[in-house]
C-alpha positions as CSV (number, residue, x, y, z in Angstrom):
1,M,-10.8,-83.1,-54.4
2,S,-8.4,-84.3,-51.9
3,M,-5.1,-82.6,-51.7
4,L,-2.1,-83.1,-49.3
5,I,0.6,-80.7,-48.7
6,R,3.8,-82.1,-47.0
7,T,6.5,-79.8,-45.9
8,C,9.9,-80.0,-44.5
9,R,11.9,-77.2,-43.1
10,R,15.6,-77.1,-43.4
11,A,16.7,-73.6,-42.4
12,V,13.8,-72.2,-44.4
13,A,10.2,-72.8,-44.2
14,S,8.4,-74.5,-47.2
15,L,8.2,-72.5,-50.3
16,F,6.3,-73.6,-53.3
17,P,3.7,-74.5,-54.3
18,S,1.3,-73.9,-51.5
19,A,-2.0,-75.2,-50.7
20,R,-3.5,-72.4,-52.9
21,A,-1.3,-73.4,-55.7
22,G,-2.2,-77.1,-55.3
23,A,-5.9,-76.1,-55.0
24,A,-5.8,-74.2,-58.3
25,L,-4.1,-77.0,-60.1
26,T,-6.4,-79.6,-58.5
27,A,-9.5,-77.6,-59.6
28,A,-8.1,-77.3,-63.0
29,L,-7.3,-81.0,-63.3
30,A,-10.6,-82.0,-61.8
31,L,-12.7,-80.0,-64.1
32,G,-10.4,-80.9,-67.0
33,A,-11.3,-84.5,-66.2
34,S,-15.0,-84.0,-66.0
35,A,-17.2,-84.3,-69.0
36,C,-18.9,-80.9,-68.4
37,S,-16.1,-78.4,-69.0
38,V,-12.4,-77.8,-69.1
39,V,-10.7,-75.0,-67.1
40,T,-8.3,-73.4,-69.5
41,G,-6.2,-70.2,-69.1
42,E,-4.0,-68.7,-66.6
43,H,-4.3,-69.6,-62.8
44,E,-2.4,-67.7,-60.1
45,A,-1.6,-69.1,-56.6
46,E,0.2,-67.6,-53.7
47,T,2.4,-69.0,-50.9
48,K,5.1,-67.8,-48.5
49,F,8.4,-68.9,-47.0
50,L,10.7,-67.6,-44.3
51,V,14.3,-66.6,-45.0
52,K,16.0,-66.7,-41.6
53,P,19.5,-65.7,-40.8
54,T,21.8,-68.6,-39.8
55,S,25.6,-68.8,-39.1
56,Q,25.9,-70.3,-42.7
57,S,25.3,-68.4,-45.8
58,T,23.0,-71.0,-47.4
59,F,19.4,-72.1,-47.1
60,S,17.4,-75.0,-48.4
61,G,14.0,-76.6,-48.1
62,W,11.5,-78.6,-50.0
63,S,7.8,-78.7,-50.6
64,E,5.3,-81.2,-52.1
65,V,1.9,-80.9,-53.4
66,S,-0.4,-83.9,-54.0
67,V,-3.6,-83.9,-56.1
68,S,-6.1,-86.6,-56.5
69,Q,-6.7,-86.2,-60.3
70,D,-4.1,-87.5,-62.8
71,P,-2.4,-84.4,-64.4
72,N,-2.5,-86.0,-67.7
73,S,-6.4,-85.6,-67.7
74,V,-5.7,-82.1,-69.1
75,D,-3.9,-81.3,-72.4
76,G,-1.1,-79.4,-70.8
77,A,0.2,-77.2,-68.0
78,E,2.9,-74.5,-68.3
79,L,4.7,-72.5,-65.6
80,M,4.2,-68.9,-66.6
81,F,6.1,-67.2,-63.8
82,I,7.3,-67.3,-60.2
83,R,7.6,-63.9,-58.5
84,L,9.1,-63.1,-54.9
85,E,8.1,-60.2,-52.7
86,A,9.1,-59.4,-49.1
87,R,6.0,-59.4,-47.0
88,D,7.6,-56.9,-44.5
89,D,7.3,-53.4,-45.8
90,N,10.5,-52.4,-43.9
91,V,12.5,-54.6,-46.3
92,P,13.8,-52.2,-49.1
93,D,14.8,-54.9,-51.5
94,L,15.7,-58.6,-51.8
95,T,19.4,-58.3,-52.1
96,F,19.8,-60.2,-48.8
97,I,19.1,-63.2,-51.0
98,K,22.2,-63.7,-53.2
99,S,20.7,-66.6,-55.1
100,I,17.7,-68.9,-55.2
101,T,16.9,-72.0,-57.2
102,A,13.8,-74.1,-57.5
103,A,14.1,-77.7,-58.8
104,A,11.4,-80.2,-59.4
105,V,12.5,-83.7,-58.5
106,V,11.2,-87.0,-60.0
107,D,12.8,-90.3,-59.4
108,G,15.9,-88.7,-58.1
109,V,16.3,-86.6,-61.3
110,S,16.3,-82.8,-60.6
111,T,15.1,-80.3,-63.1
112,V,15.7,-76.6,-62.4
113,V,12.5,-74.7,-63.1
114,A,13.5,-71.3,-62.0
115,Q,16.3,-69.3,-60.4
116,K,17.6,-65.9,-59.8
117,S,21.0,-64.4,-59.1
118,P,21.7,-61.6,-58.1
119,M,18.6,-59.9,-56.9
120,P,18.2,-56.3,-58.3
121,T,19.0,-53.4,-55.9
122,G,15.9,-51.3,-54.9
123,E,13.3,-53.9,-56.1
124,R,10.8,-55.3,-53.6
125,I,9.1,-57.6,-56.2
126,V,11.5,-59.8,-58.2
127,P,10.5,-62.3,-60.8
128,L,12.6,-65.5,-60.9
129,D,14.1,-66.4,-64.2
130,R,12.2,-69.3,-65.6
131,E,14.5,-72.1,-66.7
132,Y,12.0,-74.7,-67.6
133,H,9.6,-74.0,-70.5
134,G,7.9,-77.3,-71.0
135,D,4.9,-79.1,-69.8
136,I,5.0,-79.3,-66.0
137,R,2.6,-82.3,-65.8
138,K,5.6,-84.6,-66.1
139,F,6.8,-83.5,-62.7
140,F,3.8,-85.2,-61.0
141,Y,4.4,-88.8,-60.1
142,A,1.9,-91.4,-58.9
143,D,2.1,-91.4,-55.1
144,E,0.5,-94.6,-53.7
145,E,1.1,-93.3,-50.1
146,N,-1.3,-90.4,-50.7
147,G,-3.4,-92.0,-53.3
148,G,-2.8,-89.3,-55.9
149,Y,-0.1,-87.5,-57.8
150,T,2.6,-85.4,-56.2
151,V,5.1,-82.8,-57.3
152,H,8.3,-82.3,-55.2
153,V,10.3,-79.1,-55.3
154,D,13.6,-78.5,-53.8
155,W,14.6,-75.0,-52.9
156,H,18.1,-73.8,-52.2
157,G,20.1,-70.6,-52.2
158,D,22.6,-68.2,-50.6
159,V,22.0,-65.4,-48.3
160,D,24.3,-62.3,-48.0
161,L,25.2,-62.1,-44.3
162,T,26.5,-58.6,-44.7
163,K,22.9,-57.3,-45.2
164,T,20.7,-56.6,-42.3
165,I,18.1,-59.3,-41.7
166,P,15.9,-59.3,-38.7
167,P,16.7,-62.1,-36.2
168,E,13.2,-63.6,-36.8
169,G,13.8,-63.7,-40.5
170,V,11.9,-62.2,-43.5
171,W,8.8,-63.8,-44.8
172,M,8.7,-63.9,-48.6
173,R,5.5,-63.9,-50.6
174,V,5.6,-66.2,-53.7
175,L,3.2,-65.7,-56.6
176,V,3.0,-68.5,-59.1
177,A,1.2,-68.4,-62.4
178,I,0.3,-71.6,-64.4
179,R,-1.4,-71.9,-67.8
180,V,-3.6,-74.9,-68.2
181,E,-4.5,-76.1,-71.7
C-alpha cells in the first residue's frame, strides 16, 4: 500500500490523522478490497501536534492522508472518537487550549467533524465532542497528484495566553478510533 502524508504548519504542527491513522485505514481498505477477507471492527491510530505560544491567541494547521485504495471498497467507515492528551507530564490539564475544531474539507466545503470548548479543568486526557456521525469515506477525494485518495483536515482553535505554556510549546497526543464495516 502506498500512502502519502502531506503536512503544512501554520503556528501548529500537523495534527490528524497521522501516518499511523492512514496506515490503519489503508490496511483496512486494502483488505476490504481483497477477495480474501474484510477487516471490520474498531481501529485506533495515534498522532501528535505542537501547541506553541505565539503573540496571537489562535492556532491553525492542516493535515492530509492519502491512501492508494478506494475508500468505497469497504461498506463504511465511522469516526468513533478523537482524544487529546498532553505528552508532557508537567502539564496539569489542557485548559491552555480554549477551543479546538477539526474540519474535513472536500471541494472547498468544510465539515466540522469534532471540536471542544472549553477544556475541563484538571483533566489531562480530553475527548473532543464528535460533531459528524456519518460515513467518513465521503471525505476522501480522488487525488491524481498522488495516485490515490486523500482526506484533508483543517484544524484551528484558541489558546489562553494567561496560562503558562513553555516557550518550546506543548506536544499533544491525539488518539483516533475508526470503525470499519
